[in-house]
VOBA-1610 file (N, C-alpha, C; in pm, whole numbers, padded with zeros to 5 digits, always signed):
BEGIN
Unk+02275+00157-00680Unk+02293+00285-00748Unk+02218+00397-00676Unk+02094+00370-00630Unk+02017+00473-00559Unk+02082+00509-00427Unk+02133+00407-00355Unk+02206+00433-00230Unk+02331+00518-00259Unk+02400+00486-00366Unk+02522+00560-00402Unk+02490+00707-00430Unk+02382+00732-00504Unk+02342+00869-00534Unk+02304+00944-00407Unk+02226+00877-00319Unk+02185+00942-00193Unk+02306+00975-00107Unk+02401+00882-00100Unk+02524+00907-00022Unk+02607+01019-00083Unk+02617+01021-00216Unk+02695+01124-00285Unk+02640+01263-00255Unk+02507+01278-00268Unk+02445+01409-00245Unk+02454+01449-00098Unk+02427+01353-00008Unk+02421+01385+00135Unk+02558+01416+00193Unk+02655+01330+00165Unk+02782+01337+00238Unk+02894+01410+00163Unk+02881+01418+00029Unk+02985+01486-00047Unk+02939+01622-00099Unk+02829+01625-00171Unk+02783+01752-00226Unk+02734+01847-00116Unk+02653+01794-00021Unk+02601+01878+00087Unk+02694+01879+00208Unk+02792+01789+00208Unk+02893+01783+00314Unk+02831+01768+00454Unk+02729+01685+00465Unk+02666+01660+00594Unk+02743+01552+00670Unk+02746+01565+00801Unk+02821+01471+00884Unk+02750+01336+00887Unk+02818+01233+00842Unk+02761+01099+00840Unk+02724+01057+00983Unk+02597+01016+01002Unk+02551+00975+01133Unk+02473+01081+01208Unk+02475+01205+01160Unk+02397+01311+01225Unk+02249+01296+01189Unk+02164+01356+01271Unk+02019+01347+01246Unk+01983+01406+01110Unk+02040+01523+01080Unk+02009+01588+00953Unk+02055+01504+00835Unk+02176+01449+00846Unk+02229+01366+00737Unk+02143+01243+00715Unk+02102+01178+00825Unk+02016+01060+00812Unk+01883+01095+00746Unk+01825+01208+00787Unk+01697+01249+00730Unk+01710+01283+00582Unk+01813+01360+00548Unk+01833+01399+00408Unk+01863+01277+00322Unk+01949+01188+00371Unk+01983+01068+00296Unk+01859+00982+00271Unk+01777+00967+00375Unk+01652+00891+00363Unk+01560+00955+00259Unk+01548+01090+00266Unk+01459+01161+00174Unk+01504+01143+00029Unk+01633+01159+00005Unk+01684+01146-00133Unk+01665+01003-00184Unk+01704+00907-00101Unk+01695+00767-00145Unk+01549+00727-00169Unk+01459+00758-00073Unk+01320+00717-00088Unk+01251+00790-00202Unk+01287+00917-00223Unk+01228+00990-00337Unk+01265+00922-00468Unk+01394+00893-00486Unk+01438+00824-00607Unk+01372+00688-00621Unk+01371+00612-00510Unk+01316+00477-00514Unk+01168+00477-00546Unk+01091+00562-00477Unk+00946+00560-00494Unk+00906+00606-00634Unk+00968+00714-00683Unk+00930+00759-00817Unk+00978+00662-00925Unk+01091+00598-00901Unk+01138+00495-00995Unk+01041+00377-00997Unk+01005+00330-00875Unk+00912+00217-00866Unk+00777+00253-00924Unk+00725+00371-00890Unk+00596+00413-00944Unk+00599+00416-01097Unk+00702+00476-01153Unk+00709+00488-01299Unk+00715+00351-01366Unk+00804+00264-01316Unk+00820+00132-01378Unk+00695+00047-01362Unk+00643+00040-01240Unk+00532-00051-01215Unk+00403-00001-01280Unk+00379+00131-01273Unk+00260+00185-01340Unk+00270+00164-01491Unk+00388+00179-01546Unk+00408+00154-01689Unk+00376+00009-01724Unk+00431-00083-01644Unk+00407-00226-01670Unk+00259-00259-01654Unk+00197-00206-01548Unk+00055-00231-01526Unk-00028-00179-01643Unk+00009-00061-01694Unk-00065-00005-01807Unk-00052-00093-01932Unk+00069-00145-01956Unk+00088-00236-02070Unk+00001-00361-02053Unk+00004-00419-01934Unk-00077-00540-01908Unk-00225-00510-01927Unk-00269-00396-01875Unk-00411-00360-01888Unk-00450-00348-02035Unk-00359-00304-02120Unk-00393-00287-02260Unk-00418-00421-02331Unk-00368-00531-02273Unk-00388-00663-02332Unk-00513-00733-02278Unk-00558-00690-02162Unk-00671-00760-02099Unk-00791-00668-02092Unk-00891-00695-02173Unk-01012-00613-02170Unk-01073-00611-02031Unk-01126-00498-01987Unk-01185-00489-01854Unk-01295-00592-01828Unk-01367-00630-01931Unk-01478-00724-01912Unk-01428-00858-01861Unk-01310-00901-01905Unk-01254-01028-01856Unk-01227-01022-01707Unk-01166-00913-01664Unk-01138-00897-01522Unk-01267-00893-01442Unk-01364-00820-01495Unk-01492-00809-01426Unk-01556-00945-01407Unk-01548-01030-01511Unk-01609-01163-01501Unk-01539-01250-01398Unk-01406-01237-01389Unk-01331-01317-01293Unk-01370-01282-01150Unk-01383-01152-01122Unk-01404-01108-00985Unk-01550-01082-00949Unk-01638-01076-01047Unk-01780-01048-01019Unk-01858-01178-01006Unk-01833-01249-00897Unk-01901-01375-00872Unk-02044-01349-00828Unk-02134-01436-00871Unk-02273-01428-00824Unk-02283-01470-00678Unk-02197-01562-00638Unk-02199-01607-00500Unk-02146-01496-00410Unk-02222-01465-00307Unk-02187-01353-00219Unk-02051-01375-00153Unk-01971-01271-00156Unk-01840-01265-00088Unk-01731-01347-00157Unk-01762-01429-00255Unk-01658-01507-00322Unk-01558-01416-00391Unk-01608-01307-00448Unk-01519-01213-00515Unk-01418-01150-00420Unk-01461-01121-00297Unk-01370-01064-00198Unk-01255-01160-00167Unk-01288-01287-00153Unk-01187-01388-00121Unk-01089-01403-00237Unk-01141-01411-00361Unk-01054-01425-00477Unk-00964-01303-00493Unk-01020-01183-00473Unk-00942-01061-00488Unk-00831-01053-00384Unk-00862-01092-00258Unk-00761-01090-00153Unk-00650-01191-00183Unk-00686-01309-00231Unk-00586-01409-00267Unk-00503-01362-00386Unk-00565-01291-00478Unk-00492-01236-00592Unk-00383-01140-00545Unk-00409-01071-00434Unk-00311-00979-00380Unk-00182-01047-00337Unk-00190-01174-00299Unk-00071-01246-00253Unk+00033-01258-00363Unk-00012-01277-00485Unk+00080-01300-00597Unk+00111-01171-00673Unk+00073-01058-00618Unk+00106-00929-00678Unk+00180-00846-00574Unk+00314-00860-00565Unk+00390-00793-00459Unk+00412-00645-00485Unk+00300-00569-00489Unk+00310-00427-00511Unk+00322-00354-00377Unk+00379-00233-00380Unk+00360-00142-00268Unk+00220-00082-00283Unk+00175-00008-00183Unk+00038+00042-00186Unk+00012+00131-00307Unk+00108+00218-00342Unk+00087+00310-00453Unk+00080+00238-00587Unk+00161+00137-00605Unk+00162+00067-00734Unk+00044-00028-00747Unk-00023-00059-00637Unk-00146-00139-00645Unk-00264-00054-00689Unk-00254+00078-00670Unk-00367+00165-00700Unk-00406+00163-00848Unk-00310+00166-00946Unk-00353+00159-01085Unk-00433+00033-01118Unk-00398-00080-01057Unk-00476-00202-01077Unk-00615-00183-01018Unk-00620-00126-00898Unk-00748-00097-00833Unk-00835-00009-00922Unk-00775+00097-00978Unk-00850+00187-01066Unk-00904+00111-01187Unk-00821+00022-01243Unk-00866-00058-01356Unk-00983-00147-01321Unk-00982-00205-01199Unk-01094-00288-01155Unk-01222-00206-01145Unk-01211-00086-01086Unk-01329+00000-01071Unk-01383+00039-01208Unk-01292+00078-01298Unk-01334+00117-01432Unk-01398+00001-01507Unk-01356-00122-01475Unk-01410-00240-01544Unk-01543-00285-01487Unk-01591-00220-01381Unk-01719-00255-01324Unk-01714-00363-01218Unk-01595-00395-01168Unk-01584-00491-01057Unk-01649-00429-00933Unk-01726-00506-00855Unk-01790-00450-00735Unk-01690-00378-00645Unk-01735-00268-00586Unk-01646-00181-00511Unk-01580-00253-00394Unk-01658-00330-00319Unk-01602-00401-00204Unk-01494-00500-00245Unk-01511-00563-00360Unk-01413-00660-00410Unk-01283-00588-00446Unk-01294-00472-00509Unk-01173-00398-00546Unk-01095-00355-00422Unk-01166-00321-00314Unk-01097-00282-00192Unk-01029-00400-00126Unk-01086-00519-00137Unk-01018-00637-00084Unk-00882-00656-00150Unk-00877-00634-00282Unk-00749-00642-00352Unk-00655-00531-00309Unk-00706-00408-00300Unk-00622-00292-00267Unk-00555-00308-00131Unk-00626-00369-00036Unk-00571-00390+00099Unk-00472-00504+00098Unk-00508-00613+00033Unk-00427-00734+00036Unk-00296-00720-00040Unk-00300-00652-00156Unk-00184-00651-00245Unk-00056-00599-00181Unk-00059-00481-00115Unk+00067-00435-00055Unk+00098-00502+00079Unk-00006-00550+00148Unk+00013-00598+00284Unk+00049-00745+00289Unk-00003-00823+00196Unk+00013-00969+00201Unk+00072-01017+00070Unk+00199-01060+00072Unk+00260-01114-00048Unk+00378-01203-00010Unk+00436-01268-00110Unk+00543-01364-00081Unk+00668-01297-00024Unk+00690-01168-00057Unk+00803-01096+00000Unk+00789-01086+00152Unk+00670-01045+00196Unk+00644-01036+00340Unk+00657-01172+00407Unk+00604-01275+00342Unk+00608-01409+00400Unk+00752-01456+00419Unk+00836-01440+00316Unk+00974-01489+00323Unk+01055-01413+00427Unk+01043-01279+00427Unk+01121-01200+00522Unk+01076-01221+00665Unk+00946-01226+00688Unk+00896-01251+00823Unk+00936-01390+00871Unk+00931-01487+00782Unk+00971-01624+00817Unk+01117-01624+00862Unk+01202-01552+00787Unk+01344-01550+00821Unk+01374-01478+00951Unk+01299-01373+00984Unk+01329-01291+01101Unk+01257-01338+01227Unk+01134-01388+01211Unk+01053-01420+01328Unk+01010-01567+01335Unk+01035-01644+01228Unk+00994-01783+01228Unk+00863-01803+01155Unk+00830-01930+01125Unk+00712-01959+01044Unk+00581-01921+01112Unk+00576-01933+01246Unk+00452-01904+01317Unk+00406-01760+01296Unk+00494-01665+01321Unk+00460-01523+01305Unk+00430-01492+01158Unk+00508-01549+01068Unk+00487-01523+00926Unk+00348-01568+00881Unk+00308-01687+00921Unk+00177-01740+00881Unk+00064-01663+00949Unk+00086-01622+01074Unk-00014-01542+01144Unk-00036-01410+01072Unk+00074-01347+01031Unk+00063-01220+00961Unk-00014-01235+00830Unk+00020-01337+00753Unk-00047-01360+00624Unk-00196-01386+00646Unk-00228-01471+00744Unk-00368-01506+00770Unk-00449-01384+00815Unk-00392-01307+00907Unk-00465-01190+00956Unk-00474-01081+00848Unk-00369-01067+00767Unk-00375-00971+00658Unk-00485-01003+00559Unk-00496-01130+00522Unk-00605-01172+00433Unk-00741-01148+00497Unk-00751-01177+00627Unk-00878-01158+00698Unk-00919-01011+00697Unk-00821-00923+00727Unk-00850-00779+00724Unk-00896-00736+00585Unk-00829-00785+00481Unk-00864-00747+00343Unk-01004-00796+00306Unk-01035-00920+00340Unk-01164-00978+00302Unk-01277-00911+00378Unk-01263-00899+00510Unk-01371-00842+00592Unk-01391-00694+00561Unk-01282-00620+00546Unk-01295-00477+00513Unk-01365-00459+00379Unk-01329-00540+00280Unk-01395-00533+00150Unk-01542-00567+00158Unk-01576-00668+00239Unk-01716-00705+00257Unk-01796-00592+00319Unk-01739-00527+00421Unk-01809-00417+00488Unk-01832-00302+00391Unk-01728-00266+00315Unk-01741-00157+00219Unk-01845-00192+00113Unk-01846-00319+00070Unk-01946-00361-00028Unk-02088-00352+00026Unk-02107-00384+00152Unk-02240-00381+00214Unk-02292-00239+00233Unk-02202-00142+00244Unk-02243-00004+00273Unk-02295+00070+00149Unk-02283+00009+00031Unk-02333+00069-00093Unk-02279+00212-00113Unk-02148+00222-00127Unk-02081+00352-00132Unk-02046+00395-00274Unk-02107+00331-00373Unk-02071+00362-00512Unk-02091+00509-00546Unk-02181+00577-00477Unk-02206+00719-00506Unk-02086+00807-00471Unk-01991+00752-00394Unk-01872+00828-00356Unk-01753+00798-00447Unk-01778+00728-00557Unk-01678+00711-00662Unk-01700+00822-00764Unk-01592+00882-00813Unk-01605+00991-00910Unk-01684+00944-01032Unk-01774+01029-01079Unk-01867+00991-01184Unk-01802+00945-01313Unk-01688+01005-01348Unk-01625+00969-01476Unk-01582+00823-01480Unk-01557+00764-01362Unk-01515+00623-01357Unk-01624+00534-01412Unk-01748+00562-01375Unk-01858+00479-01423Unk-01891+00506-01569Unk-01859+00626-01617Unk-01873+00652-01760Unk-01779+00561-01838Unk-01657+00543-01785Unk-01561+00452-01847Unk-01613+00309-01840Unk-01669+00272-01724Unk-01718+00135-01705Unk-01830+00103-01803Unk-01916+00206-01832Unk-02029+00181-01922Unk-01984+00168-02067Unk-01863+00207-02098Unk-01812+00196-02235Unk-01715+00080-02250Unk-01739-00027-02172Unk-01648-00142-02173Unk-01630-00200-02312Unk-01738-00206-02391Unk-01727-00264-02524Unk-01626-00189-02609Unk-01631-00055-02602Unk-01534+00025-02677Unk-01393+00001-02631Unk-01376-00014-02499Unk-01242-00039-02446Unk-01190-00171-02498Unk-01275-00272-02503Unk-01231-00403-02552Unk-01184-00393-02697Unk-01256-00316-02778Unk-01219-00305-02919Unk-01083-00235-02933Unk-01065-00129-02855Unk-00937-00058-02861Unk-00823-00149-02819Unk-00846-00225-02712Unk-00741-00314-02663Unk-00704-00417-02768Unk-00803-00466-02841Unk-00775-00569-02940Unk-00701-00513-03061Unk-00728-00384-03094Unk-00672-00328-03215Unk-00537-00260-03194Unk-00497-00236-03072Unk-00371-00165-03047Unk-00250-00247-03091Unk-00153-00178-03150Unk-00025-00242-03175Unk+00070-00209-03062Unk+00193-00260-03069Unk+00287-00242-02959Unk+00317-00095-02934Unk+00334-00018-03041Unk+00365+00124-03025Unk+00252+00198-02954Unk+00127+00164-02989Unk+00011+00225-02924Unk+00011+00195-02774Unk+00042+00071-02741Unk+00042+00032-02600Unk+00151+00105-02522Unk+00269+00119-02583Unk+00379+00189-02517Unk+00346+00337-02496Unk+00284+00398-02597Unk+00246+00539-02584Unk+00139+00556-02477Unk+00043+00464-02473Unk-00062+00470-02371Unk-00001+00458-02232Unk+00091+00363-02215Unk+00155+00342-02085Unk+00236+00464-02044Unk+00309+00523-02138Unk+00388+00642-02108Unk+00299+00756-02061Unk+00190+00780-02135Unk+00099+00889-02099Unk+00032+00865-01965Unk+00003+00738-01936Unk-00062+00704-01809Unk+00031+00733-01692Unk+00159+00698-01707Unk+00258+00726-01603Unk+00271+00876-01580Unk+00285+00951-01688Unk+00301+01097-01677Unk+00180+01160-01610Unk+00061+01114-01646Unk-00062+01170-01592Unk-00070+01151-01441Unk-00040+01031-01394Unk-00046+01003-01251Unk+00062+01080-01175Unk+00184+01081-01227Unk+00293+01149-01158Unk+00269+01300-01150Unk+00210+01359-01253Unk+00178+01501-01250Unk+00082+01535-01136Unk-00010+01444-01109Unk-00111+01471-01008Unk-00061+01449-00866Unk+00033+01358-00848Unk+00065+01318-00711Unk+00202+01362-00661Unk+00290+01414-00748Unk+00429+01431-00704Unk+00444+01525-00584Unk+00367+01635-00572Unk+00389+01720-00455Unk+00353+01649-00324Unk+00246+01572-00328Unk+00198+01505-00208Unk+00288+01388-00170Unk+00342+01323-00271Unk+00436+01215-00243Unk+00559+01270-00172Unk+00608+01385-00217Unk+00724+01445-00153Unk+00696+01484-00009Unk+00575+01533+00018Unk+00537+01565+00156Unk+00538+01440+00242Unk+00481+01332+00189Unk+00479+01206+00264Unk+00618+01153+00292Unk+00705+01160+00191Unk+00843+01114+00210Unk+00915+01203+00311Unk+00887+01334+00304Unk+00950+01426+00398Unk+00914+01395+00543Unk+00786+01361+00567Unk+00745+01322+00701Unk+00818+01195+00745Unk+00826+01100+00653Unk+00897+00976+00684Unk+01044+01001+00711Unk+01106+01093+00635Unk+01247+01124+00655Unk+01271+01188+00791Unk+01180+01278+00830Unk+01193+01342+00962Unk+01186+01240+01073Unk+01088+01149+01064Unk+01075+01045+01165Unk+01198+00955+01166Unk+01247+00922+01046Unk+01363+00835+01036Unk+01487+00900+01097Unk+01505+01031+01071Unk+01626+01096+01117Unk+01621+01146+01260Unk+01502+01188+01307Unk+01495+01257+01435Unk+01418+01183+01544Unk+01340+01080+01506Unk+01265+01005+01607Unk+01332+00870+01626Unk+01401+00850+01738Unk+01474+00725+01758Unk+01381+00608+01783Unk+01433+00490+01757Unk+01357+00367+01783Unk+01315+00359+01928Unk+01400+00406+02020Unk+01367+00402+02162Unk+01240+00481+02191Unk+01222+00593+02120Unk+01103+00675+02140Unk+00977+00597+02102Unk+00982+00531+01985Unk+00867+00452+01941Unk+00837+00340+02038Unk+00941+00273+02085Unk+00921+00163+02178Unk+00864+00213+02311Unk+00907+00333+02354Unk+00859+00388+02481Unk+00711+00421+02477Unk+00669+00488+02369Unk+00531+00533+02361Unk+00437+00433+02295Unk+00491+00331+02239Unk+00408+00225+02181Unk+00453+00090+02234Unk+00501+00088+02357Unk+00551-00035+02418Unk+00441-00119+02479Unk+00483-00229+02538Unk+00386-00329+02586Unk+00303-00280+02703Unk+00351-00180+02779Unk+00280-00135+02898Unk+00181-00023+02869Unk+00176+00026+02749Unk+00085+00135+02713Unk-00041+00077+02648Unk-00157+00100+02713Unk-00282+00044+02661Unk-00318+00102+02523Unk-00263+00221+02495Unk-00290+00284+02365Unk-00180+00257+02263Unk-00096+00160+02292Unk+00020+00133+02206Unk-00021+00098+02064Unk-00124+00016+02048Unk-00162-00028+01913Unk-00212+00087+01827Unk-00309+00167+01873Unk-00351+00280+01787Unk-00238+00381+01763Unk-00149+00401+01863Unk-00036+00490+01842Unk+00055+00436+01732Unk+00081+00306+01734Unk+00166+00244+01632Unk+00103+00256+01494Unk-00029+00241+01487Unk-00098+00254+01358Unk-00087+00397+01306Unk-00107+00496+01394Unk-00095+00636+01353Unk+00046+00669+01308Unk+00146+00613+01378Unk+00284+00636+01340Unk+00318+00570+01207Unk+00251+00460+01177Unk+00284+00385+01057Unk+00237+00448+00928Unk+00129+00529+00934Unk+00070+00582+00811Unk+00166+00668+00730Unk+00238+00767+00791Unk+00328+00849+00707Unk+00455+00778+00664Unk+00486+00662+00725Unk+00609+00590+00692Unk+00585+00502+00570Unk+00568+00564+00455Unk+00540+00489+00332Unk+00652+00391+00301Unk+00615+00266+00280Unk+00713+00164+00243Unk+00639+00041+00195Unk+00712-00049+00130Unk+00657-00181+00101Unk+00703-00277+00210Unk+00662-00403+00199Unk+00693-00500+00305Unk+00843-00517+00324Unk+00916-00520+00213Unk+01060-00540+00223Unk+01128-00425+00296Unk+01076-00304+00280Unk+01137-00189+00344Unk+01105-00175+00491Unk+00987-00218+00531Unk+00944-00194+00669Unk+00984-00306+00765Unk+01005-00427+00715Unk+01032-00540+00804Unk+01160-00521+00886Unk+01270-00466+00831Unk+01386-00440+00917Unk+01355-00345+01032Unk+01274-00242+01007Unk+01233-00152+01114Unk+01147-00224+01216Unk+01059-00309+01167Unk+00972-00387+01255Unk+01055-00476+01347Unk+01159-00538+01292Unk+01245-00623+01374Unk+01315-00543+01483Unk+01360-00419+01449Unk+01426-00334+01548Unk+01330-00294+01658Unk+01208-00263+01623Unk+01109-00225+01724Unk+01077-00341+01817Unk+01067-00460+01759Unk+01038-00577+01841Unk+01153-00605+01938Unk+01276-00585+01892Unk+01393-00603+01979Unk+01397-00500+02092Unk+01340-00381+02067Unk+01338-00275+02168Unk+01226-00293+02270Unk+01145-00395+02253Unk+01042-00425+02353Unk+00899-00399+02310Unk+00877-00362+02185Unk+00740-00344+02139Unk+00671-00479+02128Unk+00549-00489+02179Unk+00475-00616+02178Unk+00450-00661+02034Unk+00445-00793+02014Unk+00436-00847+01879Unk+00309-00804+01808Unk+00196-00801+01878Unk+00073-00755+01814Unk+00083-00612+01767Unk+00148-00527+01848Unk+00169-00387+01810Unk+00261-00378+01689Unk+00364-00462+01685Unk+00455-00466+01571Unk+00380-00505+01443Unk+00295-00607+01451Unk+00219-00650+01334Unk+00124-00540+01288Unk+00060-00471+01384Unk-00031-00361+01349Unk+00045-00248+01281Unk+00164-00217+01333Unk+00247-00112+01274Unk+00283-00147+01130Unk+00324-00270+01107Unk+00362-00312+00972Unk+00243-00306+00877Unk+00126-00350+00924Unk+00007-00345+00840Unk-00029-00202+00803Unk-00016-00111+00900Unk-00049+00029+00873Unk+00047+00089+00772Unk+00177+00058+00785Unk+00276+00112+00693Unk+00251+00066+00551Unk+00216-00062+00535Unk+00203-00118+00400Unk+00065-00095+00339Unk-00041-00092+00421Unk-00177-00084+00366Unk-00234+00056+00365Unk-00183+00145+00449Unk-00234+00282+00457Unk-00116+00379+00444Unk-00113+00456+00339Unk-00005+00552+00322Unk-00058+00679+00259Unk+00005+00791+00290Unk-00037+00920+00236Unk-00033+00924+00083Unk+00076+00880+00019Unk+00077+00881-00129Unk-00037+00798-00188Unk-00067+00683-00126Unk-00175+00598-00176Unk-00307+00674-00174Unk-00336+00745-00063Unk-00462+00817-00051Unk-00470+00929-00156Unk-00357+00993-00183Unk-00357+01100-00283Unk-00390+01044-00421Unk-00332+00930-00455Unk-00361+00869-00585Unk-00507+00824-00591Unk-00557+00768-00480Unk-00696+00722-00477Unk-00794+00838-00497Unk-00750+00958-00459Unk-00839+01074-00472Unk-00876+01098-00618Unk-00800+01044-00712Unk-00834+01059-00853Unk-00964+00988-00888Unk-00999+00885-00813Unk-01119+00807-00847Unk-01222+00802-00734Unk-01181+00835-00611Unk-01272+00826-00497Unk-01291+00963-00433Unk-01412+00988-00387Unk-01440+01112-00316Unk-01387+01102-00173Unk-01357+01217-00111Unk-01294+01215+00023Unk-01369+01133+00126Unk-01501+01133+00122Unk-01576+01058+00223Unk-01549+00910+00213Unk-01542+00856+00092Unk-01514+00714+00076Unk-01372+00681+00119Unk-01277+00770+00089Unk-01139+00749+00135Unk-01135+00745+00287Unk-01210+00838+00352Unk-01215+00840+00497Unk-01275+00713+00554Unk-01381+00664+00492Unk-01444+00538+00537Unk-01347+00422+00521Unk-01277+00417+00408Unk-01178+00312+00383Unk-01070+00314+00491Unk-01015+00431+00519Unk-00911+00442+00622Unk-00965+00397+00757Unk-01086+00443+00791Unk-01144+00409+00921Unk-01166+00260+00939Unk-01220+00194+00836Unk-01248+00050+00846Unk-01119-00030+00855Unk-01022+00003+00768Unk-00897-00073+00768Unk-00819-00048+00898Unk-00811+00078+00942Unk-00738+00109+01064Unk-00801+00040+01184Unk-00934+00041+01191Unk-01002-00027+01303Unk-00974-00177+01300Unk-00978-00237+01182Unk-00950-00380+01171Unk-00808-00412+01215Unk-00713-00328+01174Unk-00573-00350+01211Unk-00554-00337+01361Unk-00620-00238+01422Unk-00609-00218+01567Unk-00664-00338+01642Unk-00776-00392+01596Unk-00833-00511+01659Unk-00735-00628+01651Unk-00673-00646+01533Unk-00573-00752+01517Unk-00457-00731+01614Unk-00411-00606+01629Unk-00301-00578+01719Unk-00332-00614+01863Unk-00448-00574+01911Unk-00487-00605+02049Unk-00504-00756+02068Unk-00563-00821+01968Unk-00587-00965+01977Unk-00456-01040+01994Unk-00358-01006+01911Unk-00231-01081+01918Unk-00141-01035+02030Unk-00162-00915+02081Unk-00091-00878+02205Unk-00135-00967+02321Unk-00262-01005+02317Unk-00316-01092+02422Unk-00274-01237+02404Unk-00249-01278+02280Unk-00223-01420+02254Unk-00075-01454+02236Unk+00006-01355+02190Unk+00145-01384+02158Unk+00238-01331+02265Unk+00352-01399+02285Unk+00454-01347+02377Unk+00519-01223+02318Unk+00579-01139+02406Unk+00649-01020+02360Unk+00772-01060+02278
//
């Protein structure tokens, strides 16, 4: 239905020539705008309903292990069974922070959830074989765990917006509300939560989609392969930079990844590009700004991007093109 609407607007209402750069860009923009806002609305609504049934203290107890780093591992593994895109993982992340889960542990989940899941595993297995699929899953988990550990060690809680910890300190009240809510209360809460987030992020989401549409329509695959190909020593960081504005989930980016690999992009660079697209996106950062100060967002981007670049170079050295 979304493809049909995008085609109707692009090729019939706007009368754009099918196959032209402008038509491709406009079609991509319309389709992705509909898809992303539909996914955001549905998944944030569902997440809000689920959150209303589970008091924050329960989540905090599950992930707040006394044993050092165990929480990071559990949170990263939890990401495997939650096939969210980066934006839809953010409400869960916010809930963890509000519940008092350690900051580094919450980041392990935020990185792992969009980047490492069964959708990515199945599609990568089908396109590249089990070896590449398992390598991607293993390295994605490693990036999530190590990045979360580093963030936890840096003691960056002061860069979380103060109101979040006010919510965390009132956990008992939240538990009581959750227990007393009826179905109508939960539905109203979820509706208001969706509206609140969409009001804050819609302009920035459109900018991010617009950048992605321009790249999709006007930047050919050959261009990406040329400037991020196997002979360019800076190919991996270039691929990571290119991947950030191309907001997508694993299912959306893997076909592009396959095309780039066929055009001659080295496998490590391809994996780095996919990780950047799924784990770092402009809409995600805008939503995170609701709970994190800019410095912490910058540190998060820097640590994750550096980890992804290291993975890209490592596998360029170990894997065939």
